[in-house]
C-alpha positions as semicolon CSV with decimal commas, in nm:
position;residue;x (nm);y (nm);z (nm)
1;M;-3,812;4,495;0,316
2;K;-3,714;4,203;0,087
3;G;-3,647;4,270;-0,277
4;K;-3,889;4,099;-0,518
5;N;-3,639;4,072;-0,807
6;R;-3,374;3,860;-0,620
7;P;-3,398;3,483;-0,606
8;P;-3,392;3,328;-0,261
9;M;-3,042;3,235;-0,146
10;R;-2,994;2,858;-0,108
11;R;-2,701;2,880;0,137
12;A;-2,480;3,165;0,252
13;A;-2,132;3,174;0,109
14;T;-1,852;3,150;0,368
15;A;-1,557;3,394;0,365
16;G;-1,334;3,113;0,259
17;D;-1,555;3,039;-0,046
18;I;-1,558;3,404;-0,150
19;V;-1,178;3,440;-0,118
20;Q;-1,125;3,109;-0,312
21;E;-1,353;3,232;-0,586
22;L;-1,172;3,560;-0,618
23;L;-0,839;3,379;-0,638
24;R;-0,974;3,148;-0,903
25;Q;-1,105;3,443;-1,100
26;R;-0,765;3,597;-1,094
27;G;-0,583;3,279;-1,192
28;M;-0,415;3,226;-0,849
29;E;-0,601;2,901;-0,763
30;G;-0,291;2,696;-0,841
31;K;-0,072;2,911;-0,609
32;L;-0,328;2,870;-0,325
33;R;-0,320;2,490;-0,379
34;E;0,058;2,494;-0,374
35;Y;0,081;2,697;-0,055
36;R;-0,157;2,446;0,123
37;A;0,161;2,246;0,146
38;W;0,236;2,429;0,471
39;Q;-0,097;2,322;0,611
40;V;-0,056;1,951;0,537
41;W;0,322;1,928;0,576
42;D;0,327;1,808;0,940
43;E;0,047;1,549;0,884
44;V;0,207;1,411;0,564
45;V;0,559;1,369;0,696
46;G;0,478;1,305;1,060
47;P;0,613;1,465;1,386
48;Q;0,968;1,316;1,365
49;I;1,039;1,459;1,023
50;A;0,835;1,773;1,077
51;A;1,061;1,867;1,375
52;R;1,371;1,849;1,155
53;A;1,252;1,965;0,808
54;R;1,031;2,265;0,729
55;P;0,887;2,397;0,404
56;L;1,064;2,709;0,301
57;R;0,924;2,829;-0,031
58;I;0,773;2,714;-0,355
59;R;0,911;2,816;-0,700
60;E;0,772;2,694;-1,023
61;G;0,611;2,394;-0,858
62;V;0,918;2,292;-0,661
63;L;0,885;2,286;-0,279
64;E;1,201;2,394;-0,108
65;V;1,247;2,234;0,234
66;R;1,505;2,334;0,500
67;V;1,657;2,033;0,678
68;E;1,851;2,060;0,995
69;Q;2,107;1,781;0,969
70;P;2,291;1,604;0,683
71;V;2,176;1,261;0,809
72;W;1,815;1,379;0,777
73;M;1,878;1,524;0,435
74;Q;2,002;1,179;0,323
75;Q;1,700;1,009;0,474
76;L;1,466;1,256;0,318
77;Q;1,627;1,221;-0,022
78;L;1,531;0,855;-0,012
79;L;1,178;0,938;0,102
80;K;1,131;1,227;-0,132
81;P;0,930;1,031;-0,398
82;R;0,690;0,904;-0,128
83;I;0,656;1,237;0,036
84;L;0,598;1,416;-0,291
85;A;0,322;1,165;-0,383
86;K;0,153;1,206;-0,052
87;L;0,164;1,587;-0,075
88;N;0,027;1,580;-0,423
89;E;-0,256;1,334;-0,312
90;R;-0,358;1,594;-0,053
91;L;-0,299;1,907;-0,271
92;G;-0,426;1,785;-0,604
93;A;-0,235;1,571;-0,865
94;G;0,051;1,753;-1,025
95;T;0,047;2,044;-0,782
96;L;0,411;2,000;-0,688
97;K;0,677;1,873;-0,935
98;D;0,973;1,823;-0,700
99;I;1,108;1,880;-0,345
100;Y;1,441;2,047;-0,317
101;L;1,628;1,988;0,014
102;R;1,832;2,266;0,157
103;R;2,060;2,241;0,467
104;G;1,981;2,504;0,720
105;R;1,897;2,577;1,078
106;I;1,522;2,557;1,182
107;Q;1,408;2,843;1,396
108;A;1,180;2,771;1,692
109;D;0,891;2,962;1,543
110;E;0,901;2,717;1,237
111;L;0,847;2,407;1,447
112;P;0,511;2,244;1,482
113;E;0,325;2,387;1,770
114;S;0,191;2,065;1,920
115;G;0,257;1,698;1,935
116;P;0,494;1,470;2,111
117;D;0,865;1,550;2,134
118;P;1,022;1,306;1,881
119;A;1,333;1,287;2,105
120;A;1,154;1,226;2,426
121;W;1,309;0,879;2,444
122;K;1,639;1,059;2,534
123;H;1,489;1,152;2,869
124;T;1,362;0,807;2,954
125;P;1,545;0,679;3,271
126;L;1,687;0,336;3,295
127;T;1,652;0,126;3,613
128;E;1,964;0,013;3,793
129;E;1,874;-0,341;3,678
130;E;1,875;-0,235;3,314
131;K;2,209;-0,056;3,355
132;A;2,356;-0,368;3,527
133;E;2,238;-0,586;3,242
134;I;2,420;-0,367;2,993
135;E;2,736;-0,363;3,215
136;A;2,720;-0,745;3,224
137;T;2,703;-0,769;2,853
138;L;3,007;-0,540;2,814
139;A;3,213;-0,706;3,094
140;S;3,425;-0,925;2,865
141;L;3,546;-0,635;2,650
142;A;3,898;-0,524;2,726
143;D;3,933;-0,206;2,516
144;P;3,797;0,085;2,732
145;E;3,711;0,308;2,433
146;I;3,509;0,043;2,250
147;K;3,340;-0,047;2,586
148;R;3,257;0,328;2,641
149;Q;3,097;0,367;2,291
150;L;2,909;0,038;2,303
151;R;2,780;0,133;2,650
152;A;2,641;0,465;2,509
153;L;2,482;0,291;2,217
154;M;2,327;0,013;2,425
155;M;2,195;0,279;2,677
156;R;2,038;0,479;2,400
157;Q;1,886;0,164;2,243
158;A;1,744;0,055;2,582
159;Q;1,594;0,406;2,631
160;L;1,436;0,409;2,290
161;K;1,295;0,059;2,335
162;K;1,159;0,143;2,679
163;S;0,999;0,463;2,554
164;R;0,818;0,283;2,284
165;K;0,635;0,057;2,539
């Protein structure tokens, strides 16, 4: 039996709407917006960075990110203003004040679940012809150590180039 005193419902509220309203009423809406950083991180930074840098925690509007290698820390330090702007664009202006990069090992359970392997190029095989071309380029070098290092570099570059095609 329908109650006569209640106005008709326009649309049913979703569980997400109800939880969001409860958090807003308790003054926790800002925290919820901050912690959405985990949801958008992979999309904002892309698969290559996401495989090497993971959000760790947020304190007073500062997102702490664990980064696997010093080289990536240096690169992310340069990209930090752009990443911060993109995150705030997705989360709401002024949600995050800064990003703090911390060196540390990334656990397997922290890595993105899907997407291409950013280092897949390392497994791209070169043909005998491609290898012979590299050897021909290096043939005039006398120093075996320089030759060995350049060979490794040229092989990696050829694999990377081939994997992008």
